[in-house]
C-alpha positions in Angstrom: 0.0 0.0 0.0 2.9 2.3 0.6 3.7 2.1 -3.1 0.2 3.1 -4.0 0.5 6.1 -1.7 3.8 7.1 -3.4 2.3 6.7 -6.9 -0.7 8.7 -5.9 1.4 11.6 -4.7 3.5 11.5 -7.9 0.4 11.5 -10.2 -1.0 14.5 -8.2 2.2 16.5 -8.5 2.4 15.8 -12.3 -1.3 16.5 -13.0 -1.5 19.6 -10.9 1.7 21.5 -11.7 2.6 24.3 -9.4 1.2 24.6 -5.9 0.8 27.2 -3.2 1.6 25.8 0.3 -0.7 27.1 3.0 0.9 26.4 6.4 -1.3 25.9 9.4 -1.1 24.3 12.8 -2.3 21.0 11.6 -1.7 20.5 7.9 -0.3 21.8 4.7 -2.8 22.5 2.1 -1.8 22.2 -1.6 -4.0 24.7 -3.5 -3.8 23.3 -7.0 -5.2 24.3 -10.4 -8.9 24.4 -11.0 -9.3 20.7 -10.8 -8.3 19.4 -7.3 -7.9 20.4 -3.7 -5.0 18.4 -2.3 -4.3 18.4 1.4 -1.7 16.7 3.6 -2.4 16.2 7.3 -0.3 15.9 10.5 -0.9 12.8 12.5 -1.2 13.5 16.2 -0.4 11.5 19.4 -3.0 13.0 21.8 -5.3 10.7 23.8 -8.9 11.2 23.2 -12.2 9.3 23.4 -13.9 7.3 20.8 -16.9 5.0 21.0 -16.9 1.2 21.5 -13.2 1.0 22.4 -10.7 1.6 25.2 -10.8 1.0 28.9 -14.2 0.3 30.4 -15.9 1.2 33.7 -17.2 -1.7 35.7 -20.9 -1.2 36.7 -24.2 -3.0 37.5 -26.4 -2.2 34.6 -29.7 -2.2 36.6 -28.1 0.3 39.0 -26.2 2.5 36.5 -25.2 5.8 37.9 -27.3 8.6 36.3 -24.0 10.6 36.0 -21.9 7.7 34.5 -21.0 10.0 31.5 -18.7 11.9 33.8 -16.1 9.2 33.2 -15.8 10.5 29.7 -14.1 13.7 30.9 -12.5 12.2 34.0 -11.1 9.0 32.6 -11.5 9.1 28.8 -14.0 6.2 29.0 -16.9 5.6 26.7 -17.6 1.9 27.6 -19.4 0.5 30.6 -19.2 -3.2 31.5 -22.8 -3.7 32.5 -23.3 -6.7 34.7 -26.8 -8.0 34.8 -26.9 -9.4 38.4 -29.3 -12.4 38.4 -28.3 -14.0 41.7 -31.6 -13.2 43.6 -33.5 -14.8 40.7 -31.6 -18.2 40.4 -34.6 -20.2 41.6 -37.3 -18.1 40.1 -38.9 -19.2 36.8 -39.2 -15.7 35.6 -37.6 -12.3 36.2 -39.9 -9.8 38.0 -41.1 -6.8 35.9 -39.4 -4.2 38.2 -36.1 -5.8 37.6 -36.6 -5.8 33.8 -37.6 -2.1 34.1 -34.3 -1.4 35.9 -32.3 -3.1 33.1 -34.2 -0.9 30.6 -33.5 2.2 32.7 -29.7 1.2 32.7 -29.7 1.3 28.9 -31.6 4.6 28.8 -29.1 6.1 31.1 -26.2 4.9 29.0 -27.8 6.4 25.9 -28.4 9.7 27.7 -24.8 9.8 29.0 -23.2 9.0 25.6 -21.9 5.5 26.6 -22.1 2.1 25.2 -22.5 -1.2 27.2 -20.6 -4.5 27.2 -23.4 -6.8 28.5 -22.8 -9.9 30.7 -25.4 -11.7 32.7 -24.2 -13.5 35.9 -25.9 -15.6 38.7 -23.0 -15.1 41.1 -19.7 -16.8 41.9 -19.9 -18.6 45.1 -21.5 -22.0 45.9 -22.4 -23.7 49.2 -18.7 -24.0 50.1 -18.3 -20.3 50.0 -16.1 -20.2 46.8 -16.3 -20.5 43.0 -15.4 -24.2 43.1 -18.7 -25.2 44.7 -20.8 -22.9 42.5 -23.7 -24.4 40.6 -25.7 -23.1 37.7 -29.5 -22.3 38.1 -32.0 -24.7 36.7 -31.4 -24.6 32.9 -35.1 -23.7 32.2 -34.9 -20.7 34.5 -31.9 -19.6 32.7 -33.5 -20.0 29.3 -36.7 -18.1 30.5 -34.6 -15.3 31.9 -32.7 -14.8 28.6 -35.9 -14.9 26.6 -37.3 -12.1 28.9 -34.2 -10.0 28.3 -34.2 -10.5 24.6 -36.8 -7.8 23.7 -34.8 -5.4 26.0 -31.6 -6.2 24.1 -33.3 -5.8 20.7 -34.7 -2.4 21.7 -31.4 -1.2 22.9 -29.0 -2.6 20.4 -27.9 0.9 19.5 -26.1 1.3 22.9 -24.9 -2.3 23.2 -21.3 -2.6 22.1 -21.1 -6.4 22.5 -22.1 -9.3 24.8 -19.8 -11.4 26.8 -21.6 -14.7 26.7 -22.1 -15.0 30.5 -24.9 -16.7 32.4 -23.1 -20.0 32.7 -20.5 -20.8 35.5 -19.2 -18.5 38.3 -19.1 -14.9 37.1 -20.6 -16.1 33.9 -17.2 -17.3 32.7 -18.2 -20.8 31.4 -16.1 -23.0 33.7 -16.4 -25.3 36.7 -20.1 -26.2 36.4 -21.9 -29.1 34.8 -23.3 -26.9 32.1 -19.9 -25.4 31.4 -18.3 -28.8 31.0 -21.0 -30.5 28.9 -20.1 -29.9 25.3 -23.6 -30.6 23.8 -25.4 -28.4 26.4 -23.0 -25.5 26.1 -23.2 -25.7 22.4 -27.0 -25.6 22.4 -26.9 -22.6 24.8 -24.4 -20.6 22.8 -26.8 -21.0 19.8 -29.7 -20.1 22.0 -27.8 -16.9 23.2 -27.0 -16.0 19.6 -30.7 -16.3 18.7 -31.8 -14.1 21.6 -29.1 -11.4 21.2 -29.3 -9.0 18.3 -27.9 -10.2 15.0 -25.8 -7.0 14.7 -23.8 -7.8 17.8 -21.0 -10.2 18.6 -21.0 -12.6 21.6 -17.6 -13.3 23.0 -16.4 -16.5 24.9 -13.9 -16.8 27.8 -11.6 -19.6 26.4 -10.4 -20.3 22.9 -11.1 -24.0 23.5 -14.8 -23.2 23.9 -15.2 -21.9 20.5 -13.0 -24.5 18.9 -15.0 -27.4 20.3 -18.5 -25.8 19.7 -17.6 -25.1 16.1 -15.9 -28.5 15.6 -15.7 -30.0 12.1 -14.8 -33.4 13.4 -11.6 -34.8 11.9 -11.3 -31.6 9.8 -10.7 -29.4 12.8 -13.0 -26.5 13.6 -14.7 -23.7 11.8 -12.9 -20.3 11.8 -13.6 -16.7 10.9 -11.9 -15.5 7.7 -12.3 -12.5 5.3 -14.9 -14.7 3.4 -17.4 -15.1 6.2 -16.5 -12.1 8.4 -19.4 -9.9 9.4 -21.8 -12.2 7.6 -24.0 -12.9 10.7 -23.1 -16.6 10.6 -22.7 -18.0 14.2 -19.0 -18.5 13.9 -18.5 -15.0 12.6 -20.5 -13.5 15.5 -18.6 -15.3 18.1 -15.5 -13.6 19.5 -13.2 -13.9 22.4 -12.4 -12.4 25.8 -9.6 -13.1 28.3 -10.2 -12.3 32.0 -6.6 -13.2 33.1 -4.8 -11.5 30.3 -1.0 -12.4 30.5 -1.4 -13.2 34.2 0.6 -16.6 34.1 2.2 -18.9 31.6 -1.3 -20.1 30.6 -3.2 -16.9 31.5 -4.5 -18.8 34.5 -6.1 -21.6 32.5 -7.2 -19.6 29.5 -4.9 -21.7 27.3 -3.9 -25.3 27.3 -7.4 -26.5 28.0 -8.0 -28.6 24.9 -4.9 -30.1 23.5 -3.5 -27.0 21.9 -0.6 -25.2 23.5 -0.4 -21.4 24.2 1.5 -20.6 21.1 -1.0 -22.5 18.9 -4.0 -20.9 20.6 -2.5 -17.4 20.3 -1.9 -18.0 16.6 -5.5 -19.1 16.3 -6.8 -16.0 18.2 -4.6 -13.7 16.1 -6.4 -14.9 12.9 -9.9 -14.8 14.5 -9.5 -11.4 16.0 -8.7 -9.8 12.7 -12.5 -10.0 12.2 -13.9 -10.3 15.7 -13.7 -8.3 18.9 -11.2 -9.1 21.7 -10.8 -7.7 25.2 -10.9 -8.5 28.9 -8.8 -7.8 31.9 -5.6 -9.0 33.7 -6.0 -10.8 37.0 -2.4 -10.8 38.6 0.9 -9.1 38.2 3.2 -11.4 36.2 6.3 -11.0 34.0 4.3 -11.6 30.8 2.3 -8.4 31.4 5.4 -6.2 31.5 5.0 -3.4 28.9 7.1 -4.9 26.1 5.3 -8.3 26.0 1.9 -6.7 26.8 2.0 -4.3 23.9 3.1 -7.1 21.5 0.2 -9.4 22.7 -2.3 -6.6 22.4 -1.2 -5.9 18.9 -1.1 -9.6 18.0 -4.5 -10.3 19.4 -6.0 -7.0 18.1 -7.1 -5.9 21.5 -10.1 -3.5 21.7 -11.2 -3.1 25.3 -9.8 -3.7 28.9 -10.9 -3.2 32.4 -10.0 0.2 33.8 -9.8 -1.1 37.4 -8.4 -4.6 37.2 -5.8 -5.8 38.0 -4.5 -2.6 39.8 -0.9 -3.9 40.1 -0.8 -4.5 36.3 -2.3 -1.0 35.5 0.2 0.6 37.9 3.0 -1.2 36.2 2.0 0.1 32.8 2.1 3.6 34.2 5.5 3.0 35.8 7.1 1.3 32.8 5.7 3.9 30.5 3.3 2.2 28.1 0.0 3.2 29.5 -0.4 6.1 27.1 0.2 3.9 24.1 -2.3 1.4 25.4 -4.9 4.2 25.7 -4.2 5.4 22.2 -4.1 2.0 20.5 -6.9 -0.1 22.1 -9.4 -0.6 19.2 -9.1 1.4 16.0 -7.2 4.8 15.7 -7.7 6.2 12.2 -5.7 9.1 10.8 -5.6 11.0 7.5 -2.4 11.3 5.6 -3.7 13.1 2.5 -6.8 13.8 0.6 -7.8 14.9 -2.9 -11.2 16.4 -3.6 -12.6 17.6 -6.9 -12.5 21.3 -6.7 -15.6 22.2 -8.9 -18.7 20.4 -9.8 -22.4 21.0 -10.3 -25.7 19.9 -8.8 -26.5 16.4 -9.9 -22.9 15.9 -10.9 -20.2 13.6 -9.6 -17.8 14.3 -6.7 -14.5 12.4 -6.6 -13.0 12.1 -3.1 -9.8 10.2 -2.4 -8.5 9.8 1.2 -5.1 8.3 2.2 -5.6 6.9 5.7 -3.9 4.6 8.3 -5.2 2.7 11.3 -2.7 3.1 14.1 -4.8 1.1 16.5 -4.4 -2.6 17.6 -7.7 -3.6 16.0 -10.4 -2.8 13.4 -13.9 -1.7 14.1 -16.1 -4.7 15.1 -19.6 -3.1 14.7 -20.8 -1.5 11.5 -20.3 2.3 11.1 -21.4 4.7 8.3 -18.8 6.4 6.3 -20.2 9.6 4.8 -18.8 12.8 3.1 -20.5 15.8 4.4 -20.6 19.1 2.4 -21.4 22.3 4.4 -22.3 25.5 2.6 -19.9 28.3 3.8 -22.6 30.9 3.6 -25.9 29.3 4.7 -24.2 26.4 6.9 -26.7 24.0 5.4 -25.1 20.5 5.1 -25.6 17.5 2.8 -24.5 14.1 3.8 -23.3 11.7 1.0 -23.0 8.0 2.0 -20.1 6.2 0.5 -21.2 2.6 1.0 -17.7 1.8 2.4 -17.4 -0.7 5.3 -14.7 0.7 7.7 -14.5 -2.7 9.5 -12.2 -3.6 6.7 -9.6 -1.0 7.8 -7.4 -3.3 9.8 -5.1 -2.3 12.7 -1.6 -1.4 11.6 -2.5 -1.0 8.0 -2.7 1.9 5.5 -5.6 2.1 3.1 -7.2 4.2 0.4 -10.8 5.5 0.4 -11.5 6.4 -3.2 -15.1 7.1 -4.0 -17.1 8.9 -6.7 -20.4 10.3 -5.2 -23.5 11.7 -6.9 -24.5 15.2 -5.8 -28.2 15.9 -5.1 -29.8 17.9 -7.9 -31.2 20.2 -5.3 -27.9 21.1 -3.6 -27.5 24.9 -3.7 -24.5 26.5 -5.4 -21.7 28.0 -3.4 -18.5 27.4 -1.6 -18.4 24.3 0.6 -16.3 22.7 3.3 -15.9 18.9 3.1 -15.9 16.6 6.2 -15.6 12.9 6.9 -18.3 11.7 9.1 -17.8 8.2 10.7 -21.3 8.0 12.2 -23.1 5.5 14.3 -25.6 3.8 11.9 -28.4 3.7 14.5 -31.0 6.4 13.8 -31.1 7.5 17.4 -27.3 8.0 17.5 -26.4 9.0 14.0 -26.3 12.7 14.6 -25.0 12.5 18.2 -21.4 13.7 18.1 -20.6 11.5 21.2 -21.0 8.4 19.0 -19.1 9.6 16.0 -15.5 8.5 15.4 -12.7 11.0 15.7 -9.6 11.0 13.6 -6.1 11.3 15.1 -5.3 14.5 13.3 -5.0 17.7 15.2 -7.5 20.5 14.3 -9.9 18.4 12.1 -12.4 17.3 14.8 -15.6 19.2 15.3 -17.0 18.1 18.7 -20.4 19.7 18.1 -21.1 17.8 14.9 -18.8 14.8 15.2 -17.4 15.5 11.7 -13.7 15.6 10.6 -12.8 18.5 8.5 -11.1 17.6 5.1 -10.8 20.8 3.1 -12.5 24.2 2.4 -13.1 25.9 -0.9 -14.9 23.2 -2.9 -17.2 25.0 -5.3 -20.6 23.9 -6.5 -21.4 25.9 -9.5 -24.8 26.8 -10.8 -26.4 24.4 -13.3 -26.0 25.5 -16.9 
């Protein structure tokens, strides 16, 4: 791709001839002949918030603080880990209406506060012996009834759900220890049941690589995997991702690996391929040499990490501060997009075509895992009226650590008014309720381009739409 970028710059120079350099704080704008506006951008290293990524705040969804959005400013957090605490209802056939109303209120609060939720249901973690080893699951029919009661609430609030950690089974909802967790056929049936009752647009992540491998077994042919061919297709295997709640906390990540005949190296390689197309996150659970900065950064890059617990494990988080990598972790969790250059047709007419070419790079560990709209917005410099032009591009294909080219030709509305325009890139949440909420738009890592009121990223000024002949 670097060769493509270099060729593009050469063609622009040859085609445009002389240029006037306009120096600013954030970019150098090449004002060309009457055909193109060519802009080069500075890439910044500031830490800023973006939706559906980064460190999360641990919470109880049904008791979500009405001021939870304050963590955006105080900690740079846009994700809450929303536990649905079902312990009091283990032996109840159905969840009470007031509890369901509290869960709905939690989602309403998240939306009001500009947050998204990682959802996990849990029936507790301690059994009759007082610890997790004696924990037992609730009656399976109760569990199924509860999930079916929650399903309409999940569907109604999919806009503020980032993803689901599978939950519900085993202590803490981590799918270990119990009869259900250890029975392959029952856990497979329940995973498909969960996928059916959780919105198709969202991924469901499992605690151990072995779980997914065995539940998507192909017999002697190994197991089904996610590739570029089936990614984002809605197929069960493509919707099922991974989380690790003892990230780098022992030689086996405290039993995360080496559970099913494949060693750590083999499972990490498996996860590295899967997480190119699915979401990965979790938390550490103990200080250990593997979560020193150098190895932790390498593992996060390898596994395309998107989210981590902001409060656990405190010794590991303190170590990252002391060893100096915490800033990079905050910058690179999930996707971090930046512009290198843009070319925009300088003059066109209503009903005509607008060619936009953007040279970009993803400096994050991962790609996006939920769909997102990619739009070019044109705003009239005199009237401030704006026009949004969908590109049809899927930004989930912009993978971590890669450069890419967005090259589109867009049809202008015949009713667009003549005048001078500023062009913006809008990476909008596709949900109707969130599309125009700047808190849910994606910000680029270029100084001076972000408009916090609109959620648009400025590309260039001075594009002219002429009067129709």
